[in-house]
N, C-alpha and C positions, 0 to 999 in steps of 0.2 A: 275473476279479480283481476281489476285493471293494474297493468306494469306503471312504475315511474319512469318518467320521460329521462332522456339524457344517460342511460345506462350506458357501460362501457361496449363496446361492440362484441367483446368476447362473450358477455352475458347474454346478448341478442343472439349470438350464433349458437350459443347451448340451449337457448330456448327454442328456436328454430329447429334444430337436430332433435330435441326431445318430440315436439310436436310432430314431424315426419317419422321419427321412428316408432311413436305410437300408433300409426297406421290409419291418421283421421284425415291424412290428404289435404292439409292446409295449403292455402293460396295467397298469394301476396296482399291480398284483400283482406281476410280473416288475420292474418299475423300481424298486420300494420295497425289492425282494429284493436287488437289483445295488447300488442306492446304499446299503442300509442305514439307510433312514427308514420312516418309519411309510405305512401305505396313504393315510391322509387328507393326508399332507404332499405325497405325488405327487398325487392329487386335486385338492389347492389350487394346486400348480402348473399344471396344465392348465387349471383354470376361467380362472388369471391369464393365462396365455398368450391365451386365447381373449377376456377380458373386456379387459384392457390392451391388447394387440397385435394383436389381431385376427386370432390365427392360425385359419388353415382347418382345425381339427383335426376329424376325425371318428371313430365308432367303426364298426368293421366286424364285424359279429356273425358273419360265417362265419370270419372269422380270430380272432375274440375278441381284437382289440386297435385300437389308433389307427392313422391314416394322415393324411396331407395331402391334402386335397381339391384343393388348388391348389399344386402342387410348387414354383411361382416364388415362393412364400413364404418371406422369409428372417428368422430371428430378428435384431433390430438388433445392431449391434456393440457398443453400450455403452447399459446400462439405466440411465435416468438418473429420479430421482423427480421431482415437480412444484418441490419445495424446489431441487434441484440445478439443473434449468433455470434456475428464478429467480434463483438465483446467479450461473449462467453469465451472462445476459443484462445483470445489473446489474454485472458485471465487464466486460462490453463497453463499456457507456456509460461507466464509469469512465475509461475509455482517453482520453475527450475533455480530461481534466486532464493529459494528456501528451503533447498534439498539438505537435509542434514539435522534438521530443527521440527519439534513436535509440532509446529504449526504447517509445516507440509504436509504431512501425513492427515491432519484434521482437513484441511482444505482442499485436498485431492479427495477425500471422501465425500465431501460437500458438492463439488462438479461431478463426482461420479453420479451421485442422486440426481442431478441437473439434467445430465445427459440422459439418463433415462426417462425423463418425460418429453424430450425432444422428438418430433416427427421423425419417421424414417427417411424420410427423403427432404433435404433442406436444400435451398438455392445458393449456399457459400460451401463449396468444397473444402473440407478441413485442411487438404494437402495444401490449398492455395496459403494458409496461413502459416501453417509447420514450416513451408518450405521457403517462406517470403517474408518471415517476422523472427527476430532471433532478440532474446533478452540476456544478455551476459552481464551479469553482475560481480561485483568481489567474491571470492569463495570467503562464506562466513565460518566461524568458528564452530564446531558442535555443541549442543547443549544436550546435558542430560533431563531426560524427560521426567524423572521423578522431581527432579529440581523445578522445572517449569512449571510444573502441575502445583506445586508448594507453593510457588510464587503467585501464581493466578489466585489461589484459595486464598492466600493472606492477602492480596490487594482487595479481592471482591467483599471478603469478611472482616476486614478490617483487624486482623490478629497479627500480633507480633511474631518475629521469627528468630532465630538462632543460624547465623551462615559462618562457614569458616571459607575465607575468601584468600585466594592467592594472587596478589598485588604485583604487576611487574616490578615496584620499588621494594619490594620484601624478598628474603630469600625463601621465607617459608611462609604458608598460610595462617593467617591471622581470625581469629574469632571476633565476631560483630555480633550485636541484638539490634536490629534493625525492624523500620516499619515501612513496608513496602507500599508505595503510593502510585506508580505510574510502569509499565513496561513500556518501550519504545527501538523500534528496529532504526538505527543511525549508520548508514553507509553500509549495509549489509549486516552489521551485528547487531545483538539483541544487548538492552542494557536496561537496569531497573533504577527507577529515582526512589530513594528510601531517606528516612528520618535515622541517622543512627543514634541511639537512645544518648552518646556521650557527649554527642556535638550539637550546635545550635542549627546549622545550616542542611540542605539538602545535599546527600552524596549521590553519587554515580557509579554502580557496580556494573561490570561487564558479566551476564548470567554465564558466558562460557568458563568464567574464573570462579564461581563458586562450586566448591568441592563438596560441600554436605550441608545439607538446609534441613531445619525442623520447627514446624509451626509451634509456637506457644500457645498456652492458654489463655493468655492475657490479649485485652483487645486495645485499638486506640482509637483516637480521633484526628483526622488530616490536619495538619496545619491550618491555620485561618490564613485564607487567602492563596493558597497553594495553587497554582496554573501551570500544568505542565505544557500545554502548547505554548504560552508565555516563554518558558524557560528554554524549550526546545527551539524556537525559532531564533532565538539569541545565543548563537552558537558558529563556530568554525570548526569543521570537522568533526570529530566525534566528542571534542569536551563541551561540557554546558557551562553556561554561568548559573550561579545559584543567589539567591538572595545574602546580601551581605558579602560576598565571593569579590573579591579583588579582579578589577578589568585591566588590561594591558592594550595599550593604543599601539598597534602595529602601522607603520606607514612606510610605503614602498614605493620607488619609482621606477616605472618601464619603459625599455626603451620604445623609438616610434614603430619598430617591427611587430612588437608584442602588442602594443598600445589598443588596435582594433579588438584583438582577440580577450584581453581584459576589457573593455568597456560592453561587447557584447551580452557579458554575463553580470549577474548577481550574485556576489562572492559572499555577502553579509547583507542581513536587514538592515544595519545601520551603517554601512558601509559611506564614504564621501570618495567620488571620483573626479577626479579635477585633470582636463586634458592641456598641456600646456603648449605654447607658442613653438614649441622646439618638436612638437609632436609625440612626446614622451607622454604618459600617463601616470599620475599619481593616486595612488589607492589608501584609505586609511578605514581602518576599522578596528573595535574593540575585541579581545578574547580573554577567556580565563584561563588558557594555557596556551606556552607556544608548543609544546609537543607535534602536534598536526601542523603548525605553522612552519617548521623549520625544513620537513622534506617537500613539503609545499613549494617553499622559496627556491631550493635547491633545484628543484624540476625544471627552474626557468635559466638555470644556468647564468651565462654573463648577461641574459636579458634584462636582470631584475637588480637594482640597488637597495638594501636595507637603510632608511632614512632613522628609522625609531622602531624599536628601541634597542639601547645600547646590549641589551642580554643576548637579542637576536641577532645582532651583529657580530658579538662573541661567539654566538652557538654556530651560526654559519659557517666563520672562519676556523673555528675549530674542527668541525666538520671537513672541510675541505684541506684542511692541512693533514688530519689523519688520512685521508685518501692520498693527498699526494706523498705522503711518505710510504704508505701501503705499495703505491705503485714503484715508487723510488727504490724500495728494497727488494723488487722484482716479483712483488705478489707473494711472497715465501712465509 
């Protein structure tokens, strides 16, 4: 039966391996005719198997065809290029960013399965990756595995959930009934976007702050027009914008010494950046909450001045005054 043309190389290599292993002494002519490719294509495949995978292929003049000198050799189950292996090893290293979360355990198991499919000898030494590349993410808050599983089931099966949530703004956990819609990792921590049945807008909950979670029998339909990607990209720090949520315009002026650094990055998808004649840089963007903006602005010290809003200026001033008082008291 004739083979279809333009098959991937791996399929062609498997075909060649099967023919040689069957002891039929195929040659480039018979293989090219059966697979419907050129003589030179098969010749290059044979050379590739010999050079890249040390295939013990020999030519028998009496039978006018190929055979395996060592029948115990087998074609690797997966053919990976140097770039593929490089990416795989980098991915395994990136798991360090998610230690302590249920995702880390599951991803580690997947990488272990992939590693078993690799050939015994690869052209990229793993130590090259492990010694010369590092992933240093912010430490993430631990997550309860059972709560994680319940959230995933709730999202996949569109089932309501009862949760007990310890908000940083409350002294004790509060009960909520939510419709979980999306889980996202934002700057190292996991959050669930959900509709709280008592509220109109989409709410954001830190998964690590959920103390208890129970799936309910009732199902729900996601809000019309819900788009997690759109919501997540329109944010600053860990706080998201939600439909109907109030946006605060932040306007900052950076010193000439810091202007280049500020202009090199995109801090917000809706930012407006202007370089002044003085060499200073003015940056403007909308946020849903100032909580992440305050420490970020403080990190620049005297190199930045808050122009807008007044509430941010007041928050920065209050924080600086508290710090000054602490040092004036001798740190007691």
